[in-house]
C-alpha positions, -999 to +999 in steps of 0.1 A: -518-280-059-517-271-023-494-284+004-509-300+035-494-281+064-500-289+100-529-265+105-548-278+075-541-313+087-556-306+121-586-290+105-593-317+081-588-345+106-612-327+130-638-323+103-636-360+094-643-371+130-673-395+133-690-371+157-694-347+128-716-372+110-744-366+135-764-334+143-755-338+180-718-336+171-724-306+149-743-286+175-717-297+201-690-283+179-710-251+175-714-247+212-676-253+217-668-227+191-691-201+206-677-209+241-642-204+227-650-172+209-668-157+240-647-173+267-631-140+275-665-125+284-676-156+303-709-156+283-710-193+279-702-218+307-700-254+297-714-265+331-746-244+325-752-258+290-771-291+294-788-296+260-778-332+253-777-345+289 
């Protein structure tokens, strides 16, 4: 058995979002994660990424 702490609850609730059921939502999530990981180097700028628009 494992206890559902706050962090796990946030992760699970995020994974269960309807947007995750679509490929668009998945790639959007990947872009956000990459932007978050490389935000310090300013490699990705959300204004410059126009894939779905």
